[in-house]
C-alpha positions in Angstrom: -0.3 17.2 -12.8 2.2 19.8 -14.6 6.1 19.2 -13.1 8.8 21.6 -14.6 12.3 21.7 -13.5 12.0 24.2 -10.4 9.8 21.8 -8.3 13.1 19.9 -7.1 16.7 20.1 -7.0 16.0 15.7 -7.6 14.3 15.7 -10.8 11.1 14.2 -11.6 9.6 12.8 -8.8 8.9 9.0 -8.3 5.4 9.5 -7.2 3.0 11.5 -7.3 -0.6 11.8 -6.3 -3.7 13.6 -5.0 -4.7 13.6 -1.2 -7.8 15.7 -0.7 -8.1 18.1 -3.5 -4.3 18.5 -2.8 -0.6 17.4 -5.0 1.7 15.6 -3.7 5.2 15.0 -5.0 7.9 12.7 -3.5 11.5 12.6 -4.5 14.4 10.4 -3.8 17.7 10.3 -4.1 19.8 7.1 -3.7 22.9 7.9 -1.2 24.2 4.3 -1.1 23.3 0.6 -2.1 19.2 0.4 -1.0 19.4 3.4 1.0 17.4 6.8 0.3 17.1 10.2 1.4 13.9 12.4 0.0 11.6 15.2 0.3 7.7 15.6 -0.5 6.6 18.5 -2.3 2.9 19.5 -1.3 0.7 22.3 -4.0 -2.5 24.2 -3.2 -3.2 24.1 -6.7 0.0 25.7 -8.5 1.3 26.7 -5.3 3.7 24.7 -3.4 2.3 25.2 0.4 4.6 22.7 2.2 7.9 20.7 2.2 8.5 17.6 4.8 12.4 16.2 4.6 13.5 12.8 5.4 15.1 13.0 8.3 17.1 9.5 8.2 18.4 7.4 5.3 15.8 4.9 4.3 15.1 1.9 2.0 13.1 2.7 -0.8 10.2 1.3 0.0 10.5 2.8 3.7 11.1 6.1 2.5 8.4 5.9 0.0 6.1 4.8 2.9 7.0 7.4 5.3 6.8 10.7 2.9 3.3 9.2 2.2 2.3 8.9 5.5 3.4 12.2 6.2 2.0 14.4 3.8 -1.8 12.6 4.2 -1.4 13.3 7.9 -0.2 17.0 7.0 -3.1 17.9 4.6 -5.3 16.4 7.0 -4.2 18.1 10.0 -4.4 21.5 8.1 -8.0 20.9 6.7 -8.8 19.7 10.4 -8.5 23.1 11.9 -10.4 26.6 11.8 -8.8 29.0 9.6 -9.8 32.3 10.5 -8.2 35.9 10.8 -6.1 37.2 7.8 -2.9 34.6 8.3 -2.2 32.9 5.4 0.8 30.8 4.1 4.3 32.0 3.8 6.0 31.7 0.1 8.5 28.8 0.3 
């Protein structure tokens, strides 16, 4: 997966993976001892389609686990719905 400096204000992702053909990149920032905040960016091909932000500070394991689960759930939900008409994603 290609990454560039425009991917995130937090630098390189700490974890990247693919889920059902979508690329997922997790970013964390340490805010205090053992406390992290972050977000996940979800890409369809090279196009960013979604950003999920972690609402509260967690330890590193909890933050990564929460963002992994939420991103996979988002992709699964999007793929499970019928997509008809001429609606599409908005630019992020």
